[in-house]
NULOMAR-203865 format. One record per residue: residue in three letters; y, x, z of N, C-alpha, C in turn. Coordinates in steps of 0.001 Angstrom, whole numbers, plus 524288, in hexadecimal, padded with zeros to 5 digits. Layout:
<recs>
ALAYXZYXZYXZ ...
</recs>
This chain:
<recs>
METB81976A7DD21EC4B839A6A44322262B80BD69F14221C9 SERB7F3D69CB0225D1B7C276981E225CDB7FB26933C22858 LEUB7FA268EF4225C0B82E968A87227A5B80BC6887522CF4 ARGB7BF36892D22DF4B797868710232F5B73F16897423352 PROB722068998237D0B6C9968B86238A7B68FB6891423528 ALAB64AF68BE92334FB60BD6898323031B5E4E6851E2332D ASNB5C046816123030B596867CC0232C7B548867EE423572 PROB52FF67C9723A22B4E9667EEA23CE6B498967DF523996 HISB45AC6814323A5FB411D6809A23787B3DB167CBE23ADB PHEB3AF26791623819B378E6759523A9FB3224677C023B60 SERB2FF9677B823FA4B2AC5679C724076B26CC675ED242A4 PROB228F6750923FE8B1E9E67160241E1B1C716730424725 LEUB1D5B678382485DB1AE067A2E24DA7B1EDB6790425216 ARGB23A7677B325085B275467712254D2B26426722725846 ALAB26396732425D33B246266EE7260CCB28A866AA3260FB PROB26F66655A2600DB2AFC6614225FA1B2D2165FF8264DB ASPB321B65DF526497B34AE65C6926938B32356571526B23 GLNB2FC46576126F38B2D3A6526B2714FB312564E93273FB SERB35E26504527494B397C64CC927799B3B97648CA273FE ALAB3B5C6490226EA4B3D9A644E326B55B3ACF644FC26652 ALAB3B1E6414A2634AB38E36416B25E31B3B9F644DD25AB5 PROB39126481A257BAB3B7164C1425476B3F0F649522503C ALAB437C64BEC24F62B470764A1524B73B452C64AB024628 LYSB469464748242B5B44CF647B823D32B475C64C4D23AB1 ARGB444964ED6237B0B4643653E6234FEB479B651F922F25 TYRB4C8D6528522E45B4EDE650ED2293FB511B6560C226B7 GLYB511D6569E221B6B52F065AAD21EBFB53D8659EF21924 ILEB563465DD22167AB579965DA921149B54716626020E4C ALAB52B96613B209A8B4FF1665B3206B8B5278665F220144 ILEB52FB66ACF1FF59B54EE66BD01FA2CB5120670141F7AD VALB521D670D21F2A6B4F45674FC1EFE9B5372678281ED57 GLYB532C67D631ED22B56EF680A21EAA8B55316861C1E97D ASNB5822688A21E633B575B68E7C1E51AB5C9E690A41E31E ASPB5C75695A81E1F2B6145698621E05EB638F696111DB59 LYSB604F694301D7E9B6242692621D2D3B661768E6A1D379 ILEB656268B101D77FB692C686B41D83BB6C9F687841DD44 ILEB6DCD68C7F1DE34B70E868D711E304B763868B061E281 ASPB7833689E11DDC5B7D6B6876E1DD47B7D31681BA1DF76 TRPB77F867F691DF15B77BF679EB1E106B75F8679FD1E68F LEUB730067DF21E831B70C567E4C1ED25B751E67F331F189 LEUB78CD6828A1F082B7C96683A81F442B804967ED71F561 PROB822F67BC91F160B8554676E91F2AAB81F2673691F5C4 PHEB7D25672D71F475B79F366F531F79DB799D670F71FD55 LEUB78986763D1FE2AB7863677FA20375B7D966775A206DD GLUB81FD677E320411B87146777420696B878C6713C207DA SERB861366DF0204A7B865C6685020552B8335666A420A0E TYRB7EBE6694520A44B7AD06686420E14B7D56669CD213A9 ALAB7F8466EB52139DB817E670D92180BB862766D9621A5F GLNB892566AEB216EEB8DAC667A021857B8C676625221A04 THRB87A5660D221883B863265B23219A6B813865A6321CA5 ASNB7D9C65E0C21C66B783F65CF621E87B75DC661EC22143 ALAB79436656D2233DB775566A35225BEB73F0668E322A92 HISB74206644722CD6B71126631F2313DB6B6E661DE22FB1 LEUB6A4A6612F22A8DB64E965FFD228CFB62A066527226B3 PROB5D9366607227D5B5AEB66A3622616B5AE366A2821FEF LEUB5BBA66EF021D45B5B7E66F3621820B56C06732C215F0 TYRB53BB67162212BDB4F5B674B8210E2B5061675DA20AE9 LEUB500067B29209AEB50C467C7E20479B4BEE67ED12023C VALB49DA67C291FE3EB44A767D6B1FBB7B4611680E71F6DB PROB441D685891F63BB458E688B11F1B3B42C6686931ECE5 TYRB45DC686541E8D5B43CE6848A1E3D7B403B688AE1E165 ASPB417168D621E205B3E37691EF1E035B3FC8696AE1E3A7 GLUB3E5769B4A1E1A2B3F4D69FF11E43CB44C86A2451E3A1 ASNB47F569FAB1E096B4D366A1BA1DFAFB50F469FA91E3B1 VALB50A76A1FB1E86CB531669FB01ED2DB56416A31E1F098 ALAB57AC6A7AD1EE9FB5A456AB931F1CAB5F966A9571F3CD GLNB62C56A6F41F07AB675D6A4241F233B665569F641F56A THRB624A69CB31F3BFB60E9697BE1F624B5F696985F1FC2B ARGB5C9569CF41FD0CB5AFD69DF3202ADB602069F29205DA ARGB636D6A1DF20368B682A6A33420670B6BA669E1C20775 ALAB6BE169ABE203A3B6EFA695D820435B6C0C692A1208F2 ALAB66A5692A12088FB643368F9C20CC2B655A6921D2121E GLUB6597696FD212B1B67426996321794B6CB86980921961 ILEB700D69820215A6B75AA69700216DEB769C691B1218F7 TYRB734A68DF121686B743B6887C217CFB70006865521BDF GLYB6CEA68A5421E20B693F6884A22208B64E26851C2203C ALAB63226857121B2EB5EE868279218F1B59F168515219E1 HISB55D16824021A5FB50586843E21A6DB4F216857221497 PHEB4DBE68A93213B7B4BB568C6720E93B45A168C2020F04 ILEB4372688F920BAEB3DAE688A220BD0B3B1A68C992091C GLUB381468FEA20C0CB3572694B120A47B300A692F5207B9 GLUB2DBD68F0320979B286868E16207D4B287D68C7D20235 VALB24FF68E621FED7B249268D7D1F97FB215E687F31F945 PROB23B5684011F6A1B212467F2A1F63BB1CC767F101F1F8 GLUB18346816F1F3C4B1422682381EFF4B11B967D3B1EDAE ALAB1160679401F10EB0EE86745F1EF96B12C5671531EBCF ILEB17BD671E91EC90B1B8766F881E8BCB1BBB6729A1E3FF ASPB1B77677B21E3CBB1B7267A5D1DF44B169B6797D1DC4E ARGB11EB678E41DE5CB0D016778C1DBBEB0DBC672281D957 LEUB0FBE66E6F1DC1FB10746695A1D9ACB1459669A61D503 ALAB186B66C931D5B3B1C2B66C8D1D17CB19BC66F4B1CC75 ALAB1669673731CD18B14016763A1C900B1013672771C668 GLUB0D9C66F211C941B09CB66B641C728B0CBC667061C409 LEUB10F8665741C5F5B13706616A1C301B1672663381BE64 TYRB18ED667DD1BE9AB1C1D669F81BA76B1A8F66FAB1B999 PROB1621670471B6CAB14116758D1B5C5B177D678CA1B202 GLYB16B267DD41B196B192C680FE1ADF7B1BE86855D1B0DF PROB1B16689D81AE85B1D2568F0F1B11BB232D68F2A1B169 PHEB25B868C451ADEEB2B7368C391AE3BB2E1E687651B058 ASNB2ABD684231B308B2D2167F771B4E6B2EFD67FF91BA87 GLYB3331683231BB07B3555683F81C015B37F367F551C282 ASNB391167B2F1BF89B3B84676511C19EB37E96735E1C54C ARGB32AD674A01C4FEB2F0D671A81C84FB303F6732E1CE1D ARGB33646777C1CF36B3479678781D43CB37C46746D1D6FC ARGB39EC670EA1D3F1B3D1C66C8B1D5F8B3A44669611D9A2 LEUB34EF669B51D9B0B316B666EC1DD41B3178669201E2B5 ARGB341866D9F1E30EB345A670471E88FB375666C741EC4C LYSB3A7D668D11EA6AB3D4E665151EE04B3932662881F132 LEUB3420662211EF94B305765F471F298B2F8B661FB1F7B7 GLNB30F3666D61F836B302D669C61FD46B334C66736201A2 ALAB36F36641F2000DB3A056612E2045CB363D65DC220767 LEUB321165BC920511B2E2F65837207CBB2AA565B9F20BEE ALAB2B546609520B7EB278F6640420F0FB2AA96665121391 LEUB2FE9664D9213F2B332266755217D0B320A664FC21DA0 PROB33426679E2216CB326A665DC226DCB3632661962285F LEUB367A65D57225AEB3A5D65938226A2B377C65452226DF ASPB3A3F65083229DFB385864AE222A03B3A5F6482522501 GLUB3F0D649A02238CB41236472C21EB9B447564BCD21C34 VALB444264B78216C3B46DF64F95213F3B4A0A64CEE20F6A ALAB4F3164F0420EADB51E164D6920A39B51CA651E720677 TYRB4F4F650F1201F1B4F28655091FD99B5485653E01FA87 VALB5722658541F8E3B5C21657E41F5D3B5BF765C661F191 ASPB5CD665ACB1ECDCB5D7665E9A1E8A8B61FA6623F1EA10 VALB621B6671C1E80BB660A66AA91E99FB6ADD66A341E629 ASPB6AA0667321E1D6B6F55666971DF24B7268661A71E130 VALB7366661CC1E630B757365D981E94AB796565F911ED6E VALB7D3765C4F1EECCB801D65DB51F37EB7FF3659311F6E1 LEUB7FDE65A1C1FBDFB7F94655FC1FFCFB84FD654A3201B0 PHEB85D164F8C2026DB8AF464DA920490B8AF664B8B2099F ARGB86586499520BBAB85C7646F3210C2B815C648B52137D ASPB819B6479C218D8B7DAC648D621C88B78616456121AED PHEB73FE6483221A31B6F2B645C1218BAB6C93642F121D6B SERB6E6A6436C221F1B6C0D641702269AB6A8F63B5A225C9 PROB6E2C6381122361B6CD26328B222CBB682C631AC21F45 LEUB66C26357B21C1EB6253634D72188BB5CFB6358221B1B PHEB5CFA6378D21F72B582B6381022274B56A2633B8225EA GLYB51F06339222769B4FFB62F4722AB0B4F9562A182286A ARGB500E629822233FB4FEF624C5220BBB4AC86234121E50 LEUB47066271221ECBB41F26268121C3DB3EA4622AA21F6C GLUB3B6061F3321CB3B382A61B6021F3FB336661A4A21BBA ALAB2ECA61A5421E04B2A36619A921AE3B2A6A6143A21856 LYSB28FB614362131CB286E60FB420F98B2DDC60D8320E22 LYSB31E160F9721081B377460D6920EE8B3AF06119520C6C THRB3B4D615BC20F60B3EC561A2720D3DB3BDB61F3120E26 GLUB38F26212E20AABB3621625DC20B43B37FC62A4C2080F PHEB3B5C629032046BB3E1062D70200E3B42EF62B9C1FF28 ILEB471C62E2220113B4C7562C3E1FFB6B4EA262FA71FB10 VALB513562CEA1F748B539062FE81F330B591662DFD1F27D ALAB5C29631271EFB9B617862F591EF31B62C962C991E9E9 SERB60A262EAD1E5B6B625462CB21E0B2B5DC062B261DD4A PROB5D74626981DAC1B59E6625701D6B0B5A216295D1D21A SERB55B8629BC1CF47B563262CFA1CA0DB526D62A0C1C662 PHEB54EE627961C2A5B51E9624031BF43B5009626AD1BA78 GLUB51F262B721B91AB50D262DD51B430B4DB7632CB1B513 TYRB4CFD635341B944B4B2163A551BA2EB462F63A8D1BD2D VALB4293636961BD01B3DEC6368A1BFF7B39426355D1BCE4 TYRB390B6311F1BA35B346E62F621B74CB361162E531B1AF ASNB318662DF71AE21B328C62C461A8B1B30BA626A11A87A GLUB304A624AF1A401B2F2561EA11A340B29F261DB71A472 LYSB2638621941A51CB213C6202F1A6B2B200B61E9B1AC7A ARGB247361EF41AF5DB23F061CED1B49AB2293617781B4DC ALAB24206142A1B082B231660F051B038B1D1560DC81B02F ASNB19F96114B1AF89B1424610911AF91B1207610961B515 TYRB156E611D31B940B1346612391BE3DB160060EF81C200 PROB135960AE51C3DFB16316070B1C73CB18AC6094A1CC02 PHEB168E60DD81CE28B18F660FC61D287B1E516122B1D1BC LEUB1F9A612BD1CC97B24FC614B21CB79B289F6107F1C95C ASNB26D960BAE1C91CB29D36078B1C6EEB2F05607111CA3F ASPB2EA56067E1CEFAB336A6053B1D278B353A609DE1D5C5 ALAB338D60EDA1D404B3449613731D733B3A0C6149F1D6BA LEUB3C92616841DB3DB41B36188A1DB30B41F661E3E1D96B LEUB43EA61F171D4D7B4447624351D252B4908627241D49C PHEB489662BE31D671B4CD962E7A1D949B4DA0633EB1D7E5 ASNB5264635EC1D8C2B53B563B591D82AB517E63E2E1DCAF ASPB4EBB6426D1DBECB4C09644DB1E012B4F1C649971E260 GLYB5475649D01E110B57D664DB21E32FB593164CD21E894 PHEB574D648241EABBB58AB6471A1F03DB54396433E1F1EE TRPB52036440C1F689B4E2A6408B1F905B4D73641901FEC1 VALB4BE963DD020139B4B4563E482071FB45C563BC0207F5 THRB424B63EC320AF0B3D5063C6A20BFEB3B2E63F902107A SERB365263E5721208B33AA640E0215E6B2E2F641C2213E6 ASNB2B8F64620215D7B2685646EA21457B227B64358216D6 GLNB249863FD3219E0B213D63B7621C0EB200E637A321747 TYRB234B637DA21378B22CD6345120F3BB217663725209A5 LEUB239363BB820983B229063EC1204B0B21BA644C4205DD LYSB1D60646C420458B1B9C64C3920558B1AC164EF71FFEA LEUB1B436541D2005EB1987657361FBE9B1445655F11FA14 ASPB1080654DF1FD71B0AE8653A51FBC3B0AB764EA81F8F0 HISB0E6964B251F95DB0EA6646311F69CB0FEB647751F0FD PHEB12FD64B491EFE2B140064CB91EA28B0F1B64EDA1E7E9 ILEB0C45652711EAECB0771654AD1E8C9B031A650F01E7C8 GLUB027064D481EB6DAFEB46494A1EADDB0032645431E6C5 THRB04D5643D21E5ECB06A9640061E250B05796423A1DCD1 ILEB0700647151DC09B0670649851D699B00D164AE41D5A9 ARGAFD4864BD71D9BCAF7F364C7C1D8FEAF5FE647B71D6EC GLUAF789643441D8BEAF51E63E551D728AF7D363BBC1D265 ASPAFCC863D0D1D1A9AFFCA63A2A1CDB9B02D563D7C1CA02 ALAB01A4642271C939B0403645841C58DB04EC643651BFE3 LYSB00A1641061BE45B00D863EC21B911B056963A8C1B8DB ILEB054C637741BC6FB09DD6332C1BC74B0EF26360C1BC97 PHEB0F3F639501C02BB14D263C571C0ECB169363EAA1BBCD HISB13006417D1B910B14B3643E31B41DB15D26401F1AFFC GLUB131863B711B036B1409637751AC78B1972635161ACD3 VALB1B16634041B18CB1FDF631561B2B0B24DF6344C1B3C2 ARGB243F639C01B4E6B288763CDE1B675B2C7663DBC1B197 LYSB316B63D941B2DCB34EE63F341AEFFB3585645321AE40 ARGB35726467C1A963B35D564C171A7DCB3B6A64DC81A776 GLYB3C7C652651A651B41BA654531A557B43FA6579B1AA19 GLNB413265BB51ABB2B42D565EE91B001B432065BF31B56A LEUB3FD5657E51B5B6B3F93655191BA8BB3A69656791BCE4 PHEB3A446583B1C20AB361565A421C452B350F657671C960 ALAB38C76583C1CD73B3798655AA1D2E2B38BA6503C1D2EE GLNB3CED64E5D1D014B3EA3649401D0ADB3A1A6453F1CEAE PROB378F645F61CA61B3396642501C8F7B2F29642811CCF7 LEUB2E026474E1CEF8B2984647B61D2B1B2B0C6451C1D7AD VALB2F41645CF1DA2CB30BB6436B1DF54B30BF63DA71DE92 ASNB32E363B921DA26B32D46361B1D99DB2CF96341F1D923 PHEB29F5636CC1D601B2490634C51D511B21BC634B81DA12 VALB21B2638911DD2DB1ED0638A31E1D7B20466349E1E5E3 THRB2564633E81E689B276B630231EA45B259E62A6F1E843 HISB2641629E01E2E8B24E9624841E0A4B1EE9623981E154 ARGB1BF2627721DFF8B162D626DB1DFC3B1454625FB1E4F1 ARGB1689628731E8DAB14FF627BE1EE80B1738622F21F0F9 GLYB1AAD620601EE78B1D1361B781F042B20BE61C361F4FC LEUB235A620691F503B276A620E21F934B2BEB61CDF1F88D ALAB2D8561B911FD17B323C6182A1FD52B372E61B441FC8B ILEB390661AD71F7C3B3D9961E481F644B42B361AE21F6F7 THRB46AC61CE51F942B4B82619B41FA91B500E61CEF1F8F2 LEUB53D861A691F6C4B58DA61CF41F527B5C0D61DD31F9FC LEUB5EC5621F61FA37B6220623951FEE0B657661F5D20087 PROB689661C9F1FD58B6BE5618551FF7AB691F6139A2020A HISB63DD6135620142B60C560EFE2034EB5F886104D208B0 CYSB602E6151820AC1B5E2D6168B20F88B626461956212F6 VALB66D561AA1210DCB6AF361D2F21331B702761A17211FA GLUB724A617D92163CB76BF6141521594B7B53617842131D ARGB7DBC6151420F37B8253616F220C5DB80EC61BDF20875 ALAB7C4D61CF720854B7AC5621A820527B7AC861FE51FF78 SERB7C476237C1FBE7B7C6A622341F653B7763624631F3D3 HISB75D8622271EF48B713A624701ECB6B7385628BF1E8B5 GLUB7890629301E88AB7B1062C9F1E483B7B27631D51E5F1 SERB79ED6356B1E261B7A4363B6A1E382B7B5A63E371DE6C PHEB7B4063BA91D9FBB7BC063E7B1D4F6B81356407E1D442 TYRB8162645981D250B8650648551D245B8A176461A1CE4D LYSB8810642D31CAD3B8BB9640451C73BB8CB863A991C886 ALAB8B546392D1CD29B8C96633921CE8EB920F631FF1CE07 PROB92DD62D3E1CBC0B985A62B6C1CB0AB9A2E628C41D084 GLYB9F206280B1D0CCBA1CA625061D50EBA0EB6274F1DA0B ILEBA06562C3B1DA93B9FC562E971E000BA51F62FCD1E23D THRBA5C462EBB1E740BAA74630011E9FCBA903632E51EEF1 PHEBACF06357C1F137BABFC6386E1F5E2BAF506367A1FA52 SERBACC4636291FF08BAFDB634F1203D1BAED8638EA20809 GLUBB2D663B572096CBB1CD63FC920D63BAE30643EF20BB0 GLYBAE82644DF2066FBAB33648F82045ABA5876471720309 LYSBA42F6425720425B9EE76403D2038AB9EC163C771FEC5 PROB9AEA63CCA1FB6BB9B266398A1F6A9B992A633DA1F7DC LEUB9B72630831F512B99C162AC51F532B98306291D1EFD6 ASPB94DC6256C1EF17B9386623581E9CFB976761EB51E928 PROB975A61C5D1E460B9ACC618541E309B9AFB613331E6F6 ASPB966A612F91E9C7B960B60E9E1ED7AB979F610AC1F2E8 GLYB99956153C1F336B9AE1617001F8C4B96B86191E1FBE4 ARGB9263619861F9E2B8DCF61BAB1FC4DB8DD8621991FCC1 GLUB8B9762358200C6B8BF7628F620205B87EC62C341FF15 ILEB89D5630331FC0AB86C0633CA1F8E4B852A638701FC65 TYRB8020639791FCE5B7EBE63D8C20033B7E4E642E91FE00 PHEB7D8C643171F8DAB7D58647EC1F5EAB7E9E646FF1F038 ALAB7FBB64B311ED93B80CB64B631E7CEB7CC164EB21E575 HISB7A5164D001E0CDB766064FDE1DEA0B7788650DB1D8A2 TRPB778B655891D735B78AC657281D1EBB73F3657651CEA7 ALAB7090653351CF01B6B91653361CBFFB6CB5653341C642 GLYB6A0A656491C38BB6AB4657011BDEAB6F7D659FB1BC14 ALAB728B65BC51BFCCB775E65EF21BE6EB75D5663E71BB8D THRB786E6657A1B75DB769466A4F1B4B3B7B6566EB41B5BF ALAB7F1166D7B1B8F0B82D3671621BA8AB84DF670AC1BFC6 LEUB8716673FF1C2A2B88CC673191C761B8D2D66F1F1C76C PROB8E3C66C721CBE2B927C668C91CC6FB97E166A691CA83 SERB9A78666FE1C832B9FC2668B61C63ABA40C6647A1C78A THRBA43365FF41C4D5BA81765C1E1C551BA696656FD1C6DB GLYBA1936563B1C879B9FA9651101CA10BA1AA64F721CEFF VALBA05964A611D08DBA2506485D1D502BA0D364ACD1DA3C PHEB9BEB64CFD1DA54B9A1A64FAF1DF14B9B166559E1DE90 ASPB9CE8657941DA0BB9CFA65D561D8FEBA0A7660301DC3E ALABA53265DB31DDBABA8BC6609B1E16ABA67C661A51E692 ALABA35265E2D1E88EBA0F365F371ED4AB9CDA6631C1ED22 TRPB99D86635A1E87EB95D86672D1E7E0B988666CA91E748 LYSB9CC766CBD1E503B9F8B671F31E487BA137674051EA0A GLUBA347670901ED6DBA4BC6720F1F24BBA01E674091F5AC PHEB9BAF671531F54CB972F673291F7C5B95706786B1F578 SERB95C96792B1F08EB93FC67E111EDD7B97B2682B31F00B LYSB9C80681931EFC4BA07C685791F18BB9F23687771F6B4 ALAB9EA7683CE1FA7DB9DA26850A1FF9BB98806883E2007A ALAB946E686481FDB4B8F5D688C21FE0CB8F5568E821FC13 TRPB91C868F221F7ACB91FA6947F1F561B9540698111F907 ALAB991C696311FBC8B9BF7699411FF83B98C569AF220405 ARGB95096976E20614B91BC698E820A3CB8D9969CDF2083F PHEB8BD469BE820357B879969EE620155B89706A4F320066 ARGB8E0C6A5491FECBB90556AAB21FD6CB92DE6AD7C2022D ASNB92F36AAE2206C9B95266ACF320B10B91F46B14620D6E 
</recs>
C-alpha cells in the first residue's frame, strides 16, 4: 500500500512550460538501510504526516536495503539506484581501510546531486514535527548559502583549528540537518577542496568515529559559505533539536523550546538505544507504531 503516488521523475529532456517561470524544486534527502529500519520507519511516518507534499529522496547507505526499498515504495519516496562512485572514492581516500564501513556516512553528500533547486538533508534518527516549506526559498548569495539548525562545538575540530585564520570565527554545526543549493555547494567542491587541502583537513578534524561532520564543516568553512542558523532566517523557528533538550513543551502536538519557539524536528544524535522515556520519545513511539502497522500490512 502506498500513502500517495511516487514523486514525478525530473527529466532534463522534458520541455519547459514557456507560459510561466518554472517553480522552484524543493525536496528532502535521507540516507538509510535495513540495519536502521527501526529509525527509518518512524522518520518516514513523520514525513508522511507533515511533509508528504515535498519530494523525498532515499540514498542507500549500502546494499542491505531489501526492507528499505519496500519502505520507500510504501511512502512514495524516490529510492536512488545510482551508486555514488565519486563519493565512495572520496570516502576511501579520506578514511582508508578495508573494514572502515563508517566512511559510507559520506553518502549524505549525494543530496547535493539531486535534481532540486534546494535540498534539506536530514539524518534518519530524526522525526519531523512541522511542515518544512518555510525552510525553503531563504537562500541568498553571500548572505544565506547554507542553513543549519544547531551548533556543535565539540564534534568538529581539534585544538589545531587555532592555527588557521579561516576557522577562527567559523560557525561549527551539527551536520544532521542542513539546507542548501548546488548553486552554492556541489559535490565537486568537496573533491576540489580535499585535493587542495587534505593535509589541513586531517590536521584539524576531530577524531572518534566522526566522518561526515568534520568534512561538511571544513568544506563549507574553507569555501567561505555564508552559514546561517535556522532561527535567523525562519521566523519563530528554534535552533533546538536535541533529543535530551530541557524545558520542551508541546502545543497541539508540536514542540516548543523554553522561549516558545517552534521546533521543527527532534534528533537522537548520539543515542545508543531506541527512544524510551525522553521528552520527544512518546511522539517517536507513536510514529514508530503507525509506521510498523503500515509496513506489516
